[in-house]
Each structure stands twice: as C-alpha cells, then as structure tokens.
C-alpha positions as CSV (number, residue, x, y, z in Angstrom):
1,M,23.7,35.9,-60.9
2,K,24.8,37.3,-64.0
3,K,27.8,39.5,-65.2
4,L,26.7,42.0,-67.8
5,M,28.9,45.0,-69.0
6,N,31.2,44.6,-66.2
7,T,28.4,44.9,-63.7
8,L,27.6,41.7,-61.5
9,F,23.9,41.3,-60.9
10,V,23.1,39.0,-58.0
11,T,19.5,37.8,-57.5
12,T,20.2,34.4,-55.6
13,Q,18.4,34.7,-52.3
14,G,20.6,34.1,-49.3
15,A,23.8,34.7,-51.3
16,Y,26.9,36.3,-49.5
17,L,29.6,38.2,-51.2
18,A,32.9,38.1,-49.8
19,K,36.7,39.3,-50.6
20,K,39.6,37.0,-51.2
21,E,42.6,39.1,-52.1
22,E,41.8,40.9,-55.3
23,T,38.8,38.7,-56.0
24,V,35.0,38.9,-55.3
25,L,33.5,35.5,-54.2
26,V,29.8,35.0,-54.4
27,R,28.8,32.1,-51.8
28,A,25.3,30.5,-51.6
29,D,24.1,27.3,-50.0
30,G,27.6,26.7,-48.5
31,E,29.5,26.7,-51.6
32,T,31.3,29.4,-53.8
33,R,29.2,29.9,-56.9
34,L,31.2,32.6,-58.7
35,R,34.8,34.1,-58.5
36,L,35.5,37.4,-60.3
37,P,38.6,39.6,-60.3
38,I,37.9,43.0,-58.8
39,H,39.5,44.7,-61.7
40,T,37.0,43.3,-64.2
41,L,34.0,44.9,-62.4
42,E,32.5,48.5,-62.4
43,G,29.6,47.7,-60.3
44,I,27.7,45.1,-58.2
45,V,23.9,45.2,-58.0
46,C,22.2,43.0,-55.2
47,F,18.4,42.1,-55.3
48,G,16.7,41.0,-52.1
49,N,18.5,39.1,-49.4
50,V,21.9,39.4,-50.6
51,S,24.8,40.6,-48.2
52,C,28.3,41.7,-48.6
53,S,31.2,41.6,-46.2
54,P,32.6,44.8,-44.9
55,F,36.0,43.9,-46.3
56,L,34.6,43.4,-49.8
57,M,32.8,46.8,-49.5
58,G,36.2,48.4,-48.5
59,L,37.9,46.8,-51.4
60,C,35.1,47.9,-53.7
61,G,35.4,51.5,-52.3
62,Q,39.1,51.4,-52.9
63,R,38.6,50.3,-56.5
64,G,35.7,52.5,-57.4
65,V,33.1,49.7,-57.7
66,G,29.8,50.8,-56.5
67,I,27.4,48.4,-54.9
68,S,23.7,49.1,-55.3
69,F,21.1,47.4,-53.1
70,F,17.5,46.6,-54.2
71,T,14.5,44.8,-52.7
72,E,13.7,41.5,-54.4
73,N,11.1,43.3,-56.5
74,G,13.4,46.0,-57.6
75,R,12.8,48.9,-55.2
76,F,16.1,51.0,-54.9
77,L,17.4,51.0,-51.2
78,A,21.0,52.3,-51.3
79,R,24.2,52.7,-53.2
80,V,27.6,52.3,-51.6
81,K,30.6,54.1,-53.0
82,G,34.1,54.7,-52.0
83,P,35.5,58.4,-51.1
84,V,36.0,59.1,-54.7
85,S,32.5,58.8,-56.6
86,G,31.8,59.4,-60.4
87,N,28.3,60.2,-59.7
88,V,28.8,63.9,-59.5
89,Q,30.7,64.0,-62.9
90,L,28.2,61.7,-64.4
91,R,25.2,63.8,-63.3
92,K,27.1,67.1,-64.6
93,I,27.3,65.4,-67.9
94,Q,23.6,64.4,-67.7
95,Y,22.6,68.0,-67.0
96,Q,24.7,69.4,-69.7
97,H,23.1,67.1,-72.3
98,S,19.6,67.8,-71.1
99,E,20.2,71.7,-71.5
100,D,21.6,71.2,-75.0
101,P,19.0,71.1,-77.7
102,I,20.9,69.2,-80.1
103,L,22.2,66.5,-77.7
104,A,18.9,66.1,-76.1
105,A,17.1,65.7,-79.4
106,A,19.7,63.1,-80.6
107,I,19.2,60.9,-77.4
108,S,15.3,61.5,-77.5
109,Q,15.0,60.4,-81.4
110,A,16.8,57.2,-80.5
111,I,14.4,56.5,-77.9
112,V,11.2,57.5,-80.0
113,I,12.4,55.4,-82.9
114,A,12.8,52.3,-80.6
115,K,9.4,53.1,-79.0
116,I,7.6,53.3,-82.2
117,A,9.2,50.3,-83.7
118,N,8.5,48.3,-80.6
119,C,4.7,49.4,-80.8
120,R,4.7,48.2,-84.5
121,T,6.2,45.0,-83.5
122,V,3.3,44.4,-81.1
123,L,0.7,45.2,-83.7
124,L,2.3,43.0,-86.3
125,R,2.5,40.0,-83.8
126,G,-1.1,40.5,-83.0
127,A,-1.9,40.6,-86.8
128,R,-0.3,37.3,-87.2
129,E,-2.5,35.8,-84.3
130,E,-6.1,37.3,-84.8
131,H,-9.0,36.9,-87.2
132,I,-9.3,38.7,-90.6
133,Q,-11.0,41.8,-89.6
134,T,-8.6,42.5,-86.8
135,K,-5.6,41.8,-89.1
136,V,-6.6,44.6,-91.4
137,Q,-7.0,47.0,-88.3
138,L,-3.6,46.0,-86.9
139,T,-1.9,45.9,-90.2
140,E,-3.1,49.5,-91.1
141,G,-2.0,50.9,-87.7
142,A,1.4,49.1,-88.3
143,T,1.8,50.6,-91.6
144,Q,1.1,54.2,-90.3
145,L,3.9,53.6,-87.6
146,G,6.1,52.4,-90.5
147,L,5.6,55.7,-92.3
148,I,6.4,57.7,-89.2
149,L,9.6,55.6,-88.6
150,D,10.7,56.6,-92.3
151,E,10.2,60.4,-91.4
152,L,12.3,59.9,-88.4
153,K,15.4,58.9,-90.5
154,R,16.3,62.5,-90.6
155,P,17.3,64.6,-87.5
156,M,14.5,66.6,-85.7
157,D,14.4,69.2,-83.1
158,L,12.6,68.2,-79.9
159,D,9.2,69.9,-80.7
160,T,9.0,68.2,-84.1
161,L,10.1,65.0,-82.4
162,R,7.5,65.2,-79.8
163,G,4.8,65.8,-82.5
164,K,5.9,62.6,-84.3
165,E,5.7,60.7,-81.1
166,G,2.0,62.0,-80.5
167,E,1.1,61.1,-84.0
168,A,2.5,57.5,-83.6
169,A,0.7,57.0,-80.3
170,R,-2.6,58.0,-81.8
171,S,-2.0,55.5,-84.7
172,Y,-1.1,52.7,-82.2
173,F,-3.8,53.2,-79.7
174,G,-6.2,53.7,-82.6
175,A,-5.5,50.1,-83.6
176,F,-4.9,48.8,-80.0
177,S,-8.6,47.5,-79.4
178,G,-7.8,44.9,-82.2
179,L,-5.2,43.3,-79.8
180,I,-8.2,42.4,-77.4
181,S,-9.4,39.1,-78.5
182,S,-11.7,38.0,-75.6
183,Q,-14.0,40.1,-73.2
184,K,-14.3,42.8,-75.8
185,D,-17.7,43.9,-74.5
186,S,-16.4,44.1,-70.9
187,F,-13.1,45.8,-72.0
188,P,-13.9,48.2,-74.6
189,F,-11.2,50.7,-75.8
190,Q,-11.7,53.9,-77.9
191,G,-8.2,55.3,-77.2
192,R,-5.9,56.3,-74.5
193,N,-7.0,58.6,-71.7
194,R,-5.7,59.2,-68.0
195,R,-5.9,61.4,-65.1
196,P,-8.4,59.9,-64.6
197,P,-8.8,56.7,-66.7
198,L,-12.2,56.5,-68.0
199,D,-12.4,52.8,-68.9
200,R,-11.1,49.4,-67.6
201,V,-8.4,49.0,-70.2
202,N,-6.9,52.6,-69.5
203,A,-7.1,51.9,-65.7
204,L,-5.0,48.8,-66.3
205,L,-2.4,50.5,-68.4
206,S,-2.1,53.4,-66.2
207,F,-1.4,51.2,-63.2
208,V,1.2,49.0,-65.0
209,Y,2.8,52.2,-66.4
210,T,3.2,53.4,-62.8
211,L,4.7,50.1,-61.8
212,L,7.1,50.3,-64.9
213,C,8.3,53.9,-64.1
214,H,9.0,52.8,-60.7
215,D,11.3,50.3,-61.7
216,V,13.0,52.3,-64.3
217,N,13.3,55.3,-61.7
218,N,15.2,52.8,-59.4
219,A,17.3,51.3,-62.1
220,L,18.6,55.0,-62.9
221,E,19.2,55.5,-59.1
222,G,21.3,52.3,-59.1
223,V,23.7,53.7,-61.7
224,G,24.1,57.0,-60.2
225,L,21.9,59.0,-62.8
226,D,19.2,61.6,-61.8
227,P,15.8,60.3,-62.7
228,Q,14.3,63.9,-62.5
229,V,16.4,65.3,-65.5
230,G,15.3,63.9,-68.9
231,F,15.6,64.7,-72.5
232,L,12.4,64.0,-74.2
233,H,10.2,64.8,-71.2
234,R,11.1,68.3,-69.9
235,D,11.7,69.0,-66.3
236,R,8.8,69.6,-63.8
237,P,8.8,69.6,-60.1
238,G,8.2,66.0,-58.8
239,R,8.2,64.4,-62.3
240,P,10.8,61.7,-63.0
241,S,11.5,62.9,-66.4
242,L,14.6,60.5,-67.3
243,A,12.6,57.5,-66.0
244,L,9.6,58.6,-68.3
245,D,12.1,58.8,-71.2
246,L,13.7,55.5,-70.7
247,M,10.5,53.6,-70.0
248,E,9.1,54.6,-73.5
249,E,11.2,51.6,-74.8
250,F,9.5,49.2,-72.6
251,R,5.8,50.4,-72.6
252,S,4.4,48.2,-75.4
253,G,6.6,45.1,-74.8
254,I,6.2,45.0,-71.0
255,A,3.2,46.9,-69.9
256,D,0.7,46.8,-72.9
257,R,1.4,43.1,-73.6
258,L,0.8,42.3,-70.0
259,V,-2.5,44.0,-69.8
260,L,-3.5,42.3,-73.1
261,S,-2.7,38.9,-71.7
262,L,-4.5,39.5,-68.4
263,I,-7.6,40.5,-70.5
264,N,-7.3,37.8,-73.3
265,R,-6.7,34.9,-70.8
266,K,-9.4,36.0,-68.6
267,Q,-7.2,36.4,-65.6
268,I,-9.2,39.6,-64.6
269,S,-13.0,40.0,-64.7
270,P,-14.9,43.4,-65.3
271,E,-16.5,43.0,-61.8
272,G,-13.3,44.2,-60.3
273,F,-13.7,47.6,-61.4
274,S,-15.9,50.5,-60.2
275,V,-16.8,53.8,-61.7
276,K,-16.7,57.0,-59.5
277,E,-19.0,60.0,-59.9
278,S,-16.3,61.9,-61.8
279,G,-16.2,59.0,-64.4
280,A,-12.9,57.6,-63.2
281,V,-12.7,53.9,-63.4
282,M,-11.0,52.3,-60.4
283,M,-9.7,48.7,-59.6
284,D,-10.5,46.8,-56.4
285,E,-7.9,45.3,-54.1
286,E,-8.0,41.9,-55.7
287,I,-7.5,43.3,-59.3
288,R,-4.5,45.3,-58.1
289,K,-3.0,42.2,-56.4
290,T,-3.6,40.1,-59.6
291,V,-1.9,42.7,-61.6
292,L,0.9,43.1,-59.3
293,M,1.6,39.2,-59.1
294,A,1.4,39.0,-63.0
295,Y,3.9,41.9,-63.3
296,Q,6.4,40.3,-60.9
297,K,6.0,37.0,-62.7
298,R,6.5,38.8,-66.1
299,K,9.7,40.3,-64.9
300,Q,11.1,36.7,-64.3
301,E,10.7,35.8,-67.8
302,I,14.1,35.2,-69.8
303,V,14.7,37.3,-72.8
304,T,17.8,37.7,-75.2
305,H,19.2,41.4,-75.0
306,P,19.5,42.4,-78.6
307,L,22.7,44.3,-78.2
308,L,24.4,42.3,-75.5
309,N,23.1,38.9,-76.9
310,E,22.9,37.5,-73.5
311,K,20.0,35.8,-71.9
312,I,18.5,37.8,-68.9
313,A,15.5,38.1,-67.0
314,L,13.1,40.7,-68.3
315,G,13.1,42.6,-65.0
316,L,16.9,43.3,-65.6
317,I,16.3,45.2,-68.8
318,P,15.7,48.7,-67.3
319,H,19.1,48.0,-65.3
320,T,21.0,47.1,-68.6
321,Q,19.5,50.2,-70.3
322,A,20.3,52.6,-67.5
323,L,24.0,51.2,-67.5
324,L,24.0,51.8,-71.3
325,M,22.7,55.4,-70.9
326,S,25.3,56.1,-68.2
327,R,28.2,54.7,-70.6
328,Y,26.9,56.8,-73.3
329,L,26.9,60.0,-71.3
330,R,30.3,59.3,-70.1
331,G,31.6,59.1,-73.7
332,D,32.1,55.3,-73.8
333,L,29.5,54.8,-76.5
334,E,29.0,56.8,-79.7
335,G,25.3,56.9,-79.2
336,Y,22.7,55.7,-76.8
337,P,21.4,52.1,-78.0
338,P,17.7,51.8,-76.9
339,Y,16.0,48.5,-76.3
340,R,14.4,46.9,-79.5
341,W,11.9,44.0,-79.1
342,R,12.6,41.1,-81.4
C-alpha cells in the first residue's frame, strides 16, 4: 500500500479498509497497517481482494473521495462516488481541451517529446551493452532522435507534430534490430508492421502493446477521464484515443524492453509461432501465456517515479500519470508532466 498525490493505492491482498471517526484504517492479517485522515485523501484505489466497510464508503462519499476497484492484474471494475461527483466537470474540461487545437497540441507535444526521449534512452542503453557493429547502428538511431527532439523545442501544430512522431518512429524502429542480441535468425526485424504483424517480433510487440493499452485505459477510467477522447490520436468510433496518447510514454520502457528481454534471454522460441495464408504471424497459446506471465511480473518491478521521487511498482505508473493528467486538466498543474525513463 502506498500514498501518492493524495491517493491511497492498496495492493495488499486480503486488506480491509474501515472508518474510525475521520480516519481511514487499513487492516491486514489482524492488525492495522495504516491510518490516514480522510481530509488528506482525494481517492482510494484498490487492487484485487481488497474490501471496504459501508461506513467508510459513506464517509468517502460525503468528503468527495472516490474509491476505484481493479482486479489484481489491473482490470477496472467499478468506481464509487458520493452524490456530488467531479467526473462530469473533469470530462467537460477534457472535451474542451480536445477540441481546442492549441491546447491539444501542447499536451500532445509533451507526450511526443517524452516518447522520443524514452526511445532514445532505450537505444543508448543498448549501445552500451552490445558489440561494436550494433553500437554504431544504435548510436546513429539515437542521434537521429536527438535531432528530432531539438526540432520539438518550438511549438508545433498537431499535423506537424504527428509528422515528427512518425519520423522518429521510423528512426527508432530502423535501429531496433540492433537491440536483438540472440536468436537473430529466428527473430528478424526490418521495421514495424501490424494489422496483421508479418514477423515474430511484430507479433510480440502488437500483443504487448494491446496489454499496455488495456492497463492505461483502466487507469484513465479509475480517475474519471474518458479514455475515448484524446489529443494526439483523434476520435474514432471504438478507439481509446486518450489511452493511446498516454501509453506513448510507456511503449519503449515497458513493452519494447519486455519483448527484447523475452527474445534475448531465450524465454520464448520460434516454434511457438505460425504463419497464416494471409502472411499474418500468430502466437500459440503457450507463447501468449509466457508473455502474459512475464508482463505481470514486469509490472511488479519497483522503479522511482522521476517527478514524485517515490519508489512504486511499475504497474502503478499508468495510474500516477492518469492522476497527473486529471490534475493538469483541472488546473492544478501548469502543464502535463509525462513520464521520462531514467
């Protein structure tokens, strides 16, 4: 359990939250583990087998403290709010920002800068680890990303910004094969493709991106934002545009590094993939299970949030960023601070 930005995250299985006067008690294994005055909280987020007393729910409703429930793996279940909810006002502000090209571009630019900087970090880390030929490939890719970051120092409209993001993606994925240090013949990579993925690496990337988008979507639901209305990704029926926006910050650090680790450590083998008549490369059930287990384990790793300077589980990063996005939209922050990998 951890308190971040006036939000209590409870991950201890079997924990019970109760009310004592104006205080929230967190009990586990027959003892009280934490006491927090209700006035210090804006929200409570519960993962897995965590329950709350009805009296605490009533107190939270009276004080405007939302309680969100997720499965242990992060699937959004429900959000409990009192009779006066700020979700409507928050979403109205979100919709206004989405329709304003200047405001939407400002948020999008912050996200794109963080995305490119994070991709560059992944390439530079790889360059420090691999042999000399790969180092040249990765360093050149990182240099190209650095040049694009320099261009992004000036404000841009959304169309120009999307063009720069596309240019950066081509440079990043153009160097990506240099990060594959083992099983190179079995896992060749010549660039990003999807719908359908045409090689094993792209099949893995697409699958993990889907898992990541699902988690970010749930985090946005938990703070009361509309995952369908974004800034960088425009609205389309059925597309979680805001979730796609926010996950740009996490693709390289969470998804890409996980895929590379699975390949380089030989945790997956090429025999678990098949090619359909259309050319689509598919994973079998065992590969999917292996990837899912590795993804859940990755989310349990402890990292230090660069802005909050707090040690938290990696799986909570989408939730902290969703909170920061909501605070920015409410006017509590001057700008949205995206996640930057150290």
